[in-house]
C-alpha positions as CSV (number, residue, x, y, z in Angstrom):
1,M,-22.8,3.9,-9.3
2,A,-19.2,5.2,-8.4
3,Q,-16.7,4.3,-11.2
4,A,-14.8,1.0,-10.4
5,T,-11.1,1.7,-10.0
6,I,-7.7,1.3,-8.4
7,H,-6.5,4.5,-6.5
8,Y,-2.7,5.1,-6.1
9,E,-1.1,7.1,-3.5
10,A,2.3,7.2,-2.1
11,A,3.6,8.5,1.2
12,D,6.2,7.9,3.9
13,G,7.7,5.1,1.7
14,I,4.4,3.3,1.4
15,A,2.6,2.9,-1.9
16,R,-1.0,2.0,-1.5
17,L,-3.1,0.5,-4.2
18,T,-6.7,0.6,-3.2
19,I,-9.3,-1.6,-4.9
20,D,-12.7,0.7,-5.0
21,H,-15.6,-1.1,-6.3
22,Q,-17.6,-0.9,-3.2
23,A,-21.1,-1.6,-4.7
24,R,-19.7,-5.1,-5.6
25,M,-17.6,-5.6,-2.5
26,N,-14.6,-4.4,-4.5
27,A,-14.9,-7.1,-7.3
28,M,-12.2,-6.4,-10.2
29,T,-13.5,-5.4,-13.4
30,F,-11.4,-6.1,-16.7
31,D,-10.3,-2.5,-16.6
32,M,-9.1,-2.8,-12.9
33,W,-7.2,-5.9,-13.8
34,S,-5.6,-4.2,-16.6
35,S,-4.5,-1.2,-14.6
36,V,-2.6,-3.3,-12.0
37,P,0.9,-3.9,-14.1
38,E,1.2,0.0,-14.6
39,L,0.4,0.7,-11.1
40,I,2.9,-1.6,-9.8
41,R,5.5,-0.1,-12.2
42,R,4.7,3.4,-10.8
43,A,5.6,2.2,-7.3
44,E,8.7,0.5,-8.5
45,D,9.9,3.5,-10.3
46,D,9.4,5.7,-7.2
47,R,12.6,5.7,-5.2
48,S,10.8,6.9,-2.3
49,V,8.6,3.8,-1.9
50,R,10.0,0.9,-0.1
51,V,6.8,-1.1,0.3
52,I,3.7,-1.7,-1.9
53,V,0.4,-2.0,0.0
54,L,-2.8,-3.7,-1.7
55,Q,-6.1,-3.0,0.2
56,G,-9.8,-2.6,-0.4
57,A,-12.0,0.6,0.1
58,G,-14.8,0.8,2.5
59,G,-13.7,-1.6,5.4
60,K,-16.2,-4.4,4.1
61,A,-14.2,-6.3,1.6
62,F,-10.4,-6.6,0.4
63,C,-11.9,-7.9,-2.8
64,A,-14.5,-10.4,-3.7
65,G,-12.9,-11.6,-6.9
66,A,-13.6,-10.7,-10.5
67,D,-16.8,-9.0,-11.2
68,I,-19.0,-11.8,-12.6
69,S,-21.6,-9.5,-13.8
70,Q,-19.0,-8.9,-16.7
71,F,-18.7,-12.4,-17.7
72,G,-21.6,-12.6,-19.9
73,E,-20.2,-9.5,-22.1
74,R,-16.2,-9.8,-21.4
75,R,-15.5,-13.5,-20.6
76,T,-17.6,-15.5,-23.2
77,G,-16.3,-17.3,-26.1
78,E,-12.7,-18.7,-26.8
79,D,-11.4,-15.3,-27.5
80,G,-13.1,-13.4,-24.8
81,V,-12.0,-15.9,-22.2
82,R,-8.4,-15.7,-23.3
83,T,-8.3,-12.0,-23.4
84,Y,-9.9,-11.8,-20.0
85,D,-7.7,-14.5,-18.4
86,K,-4.7,-12.8,-19.8
87,A,-5.6,-9.5,-18.2
88,V,-6.1,-11.2,-14.7
89,A,-2.9,-13.4,-15.1
90,A,-0.7,-10.1,-16.1
91,G,-2.2,-8.5,-12.9
92,M,-1.4,-11.2,-10.6
93,K,2.1,-11.6,-12.1
94,A,3.0,-7.8,-11.6
95,V,2.0,-8.0,-7.9
96,H,3.8,-11.3,-7.5
97,D,6.9,-10.3,-9.3
98,A,7.2,-6.7,-8.0
99,A,10.5,-5.4,-7.4
100,K,9.6,-4.2,-3.9
101,P,7.9,-6.1,-1.1
102,T,4.2,-6.4,-1.2
103,V,1.7,-6.4,1.5
104,A,-2.3,-7.3,1.4
105,V,-4.0,-5.5,3.9
106,I,-7.4,-7.3,4.4
107,H,-10.7,-6.2,5.6
108,G,-13.7,-8.6,5.7
109,I,-14.4,-10.5,2.4
110,C,-11.6,-11.8,0.4
111,F,-13.0,-14.1,-2.1
112,G,-12.2,-15.9,-5.4
113,G,-9.8,-13.9,-7.4
114,G,-9.5,-11.5,-4.4
115,C,-8.1,-14.4,-2.3
116,A,-5.5,-15.2,-5.1
117,L,-4.6,-11.6,-5.5
118,A,-3.9,-11.5,-1.7
119,L,-1.8,-14.6,-1.9
120,T,0.4,-13.0,-4.8
121,C,1.6,-10.7,-2.0
122,D,4.5,-11.4,0.1
123,I,2.7,-10.6,3.5
124,R,-0.8,-10.8,4.3
125,F,-2.5,-9.3,7.3
126,A,-6.3,-9.3,7.9
127,T,-8.9,-8.2,10.5
128,D,-10.3,-11.1,12.7
129,D,-13.5,-11.0,11.1
130,A,-12.2,-11.5,7.7
131,R,-13.5,-14.4,5.5
132,F,-11.7,-16.2,2.7
133,R,-13.3,-18.5,-0.2
134,V,-12.3,-19.5,-3.6
135,P,-15.8,-20.7,-4.9
136,A,-14.9,-21.9,-8.5
137,A,-16.4,-25.3,-8.0
138,R,-19.7,-23.4,-7.0
139,L,-19.6,-21.5,-10.1
140,G,-18.9,-24.1,-12.6
141,L,-15.7,-22.1,-14.0
142,G,-12.3,-23.6,-14.7
143,Y,-9.8,-22.1,-12.4
144,G,-6.4,-21.0,-13.9
145,F,-3.4,-23.4,-13.6
146,S,-0.9,-20.5,-13.0
147,N,-3.1,-19.4,-10.0
148,L,-3.2,-23.1,-8.6
149,R,0.5,-23.5,-9.0
150,M,1.1,-20.1,-7.2
151,M,-1.2,-21.0,-4.4
152,V,0.5,-24.4,-3.9
153,K,3.9,-22.8,-3.9
154,K,2.6,-20.5,-1.1
155,L,0.4,-22.9,1.0
156,G,1.3,-26.4,-0.2
157,V,-0.9,-29.0,-2.0
158,G,-3.1,-30.3,1.0
159,P,-4.5,-26.6,2.0
160,V,-5.0,-25.6,-1.7
161,A,-7.0,-29.1,-2.3
162,D,-9.2,-28.5,0.7
163,I,-9.8,-24.9,-0.3
164,M,-10.4,-25.4,-3.9
165,I,-12.4,-28.7,-3.8
166,S,-14.8,-27.7,-0.8
167,A,-15.3,-24.1,-1.9
168,R,-16.0,-23.3,1.8
169,V,-15.6,-20.0,3.6
170,L,-12.5,-20.0,6.1
171,D,-12.7,-17.5,9.1
172,A,-9.5,-15.8,9.9
173,A,-8.1,-18.2,12.3
174,E,-8.3,-21.0,9.9
175,G,-6.9,-18.7,7.1
176,Q,-3.9,-18.0,9.5
177,R,-3.6,-21.8,10.4
178,L,-3.4,-22.7,6.5
179,G,-1.1,-19.9,5.7
180,V,-3.6,-17.9,3.7
181,I,-2.5,-14.8,6.2
182,N,0.3,-14.1,8.3
183,H,-1.5,-12.6,11.1
184,A,-4.8,-11.3,12.2
185,W,-5.7,-8.6,14.6
186,P,-9.2,-7.3,16.0
187,R,-10.3,-4.3,14.1
188,E,-9.7,-1.8,16.9
189,A,-6.1,-2.7,16.9
190,F,-5.7,-3.5,13.3
191,E,-4.7,-0.3,11.7
192,T,-2.0,0.3,14.4
193,E,-0.4,-2.8,14.1
194,V,-0.4,-2.9,10.3
195,Q,0.8,0.8,10.2
196,A,3.7,-0.1,12.8
197,Y,4.7,-3.1,10.7
198,L,4.9,-1.0,7.4
199,A,6.9,1.7,9.1
200,T,9.3,-0.9,10.1
201,V,9.5,-2.2,6.6
202,A,9.8,1.4,5.1
203,A,12.7,2.1,7.4
204,N,14.8,-0.8,6.0
205,A,17.6,-0.7,3.4
206,P,16.0,-0.6,-0.1
207,L,18.7,-2.2,-1.7
208,T,18.6,-5.1,0.8
209,L,14.7,-5.4,0.3
210,A,15.2,-5.6,-3.6
211,A,17.8,-8.5,-3.3
212,I,15.6,-10.4,-0.9
213,K,12.4,-9.7,-3.0
214,R,14.3,-10.9,-6.2
215,A,15.3,-14.0,-4.4
216,L,11.8,-14.8,-3.3
217,V,10.4,-14.4,-7.0
218,E,13.4,-16.6,-8.5
219,L,12.6,-19.1,-5.6
220,A,9.0,-19.4,-6.6
221,R,10.0,-20.4,-10.1
222,P,11.1,-24.0,-11.3
223,E,14.7,-24.5,-10.4
224,A,15.8,-24.7,-14.0
225,E,14.4,-21.2,-14.7
226,Q,15.7,-19.4,-11.6
227,D,18.2,-16.7,-12.2
228,A,20.7,-16.9,-9.3
229,A,23.0,-14.5,-11.1
230,A,20.5,-11.6,-10.9
231,V,20.1,-12.3,-7.2
232,E,23.9,-12.4,-6.6
233,A,24.2,-9.1,-8.5
234,L,21.7,-7.4,-6.1
235,I,23.6,-8.8,-3.1
236,A,26.9,-7.6,-4.5
237,R,25.3,-4.1,-5.0
238,C,24.1,-4.0,-1.3
239,F,27.7,-4.7,-0.1
240,D,29.2,-1.9,-2.4
241,S,26.5,0.6,-1.1
242,A,26.7,3.7,1.1
243,D,23.8,2.3,2.9
244,Y,25.8,-0.8,4.0
245,K,28.3,1.6,5.5
246,E,25.4,3.6,7.0
247,G,24.0,0.5,8.6
248,Q,27.4,-0.5,10.2
249,K,27.9,3.0,11.4
250,A,24.3,3.5,12.9
251,F,24.8,0.1,14.9
252,L,28.1,1.2,16.2
253,E,26.7,4.6,17.4
254,K,23.5,2.7,18.6
255,R,21.0,4.9,16.4
256,L,18.6,3.9,13.8
257,P,20.0,4.0,10.3
258,H,19.1,6.4,7.4
259,F,19.2,4.6,4.2
260,I,18.9,6.4,0.9
261,G,19.0,3.5,-1.5
262,E,22.5,4.1,-2.8
């Protein structure tokens, strides 16, 4: 069996984290969850990266959730459950709080923790044959409060109650209606549409993207915990930047701007 891992590559302003565990529909192992924060930091630290993509290898699945075959060994007993859940929560938080925009690119199956992982991203695109499910109620496991809180923030109480209590499979059309994804395209058009979107984001001003992303992160927190000053500082940095001058100049000259993140 090929080693379960998350591949990292960066090109043309786009960092891609590819979940690769195809023998188990890209289910995430403990080590894969544990690797996510460092991979996100790598993308954050790369000045050439404007947008971070999460995707699954093989075209059949984005991610089928946690690798349940490990639960007997890695998620048993109070200490084992705590350690495993801490790794999952850290991976989810790293994606959700990333300093750069995140996009989930979903082919096929997107179940369990994979669905929650997709929801931590700012934008979610899927093939029109994608399927979504959080089957905790069929597995008898307790679903993490932090994940439920994040899902309710993204989708609202009603849709999350439906998804969690029924544990049913959603098709792409219903996933879009409930807000699980932003848009779905047929497979023959999917790569072209997604790449066009990513290229558009990658051409935008990185300082502006950083300010927007920090604002989204803060707005997801309880109001008493929001750091508005941090957001305002990033906004002020935009107005003091060479990119702000370049944006105005390009607009007046009726050309595309060239931003450098300064």
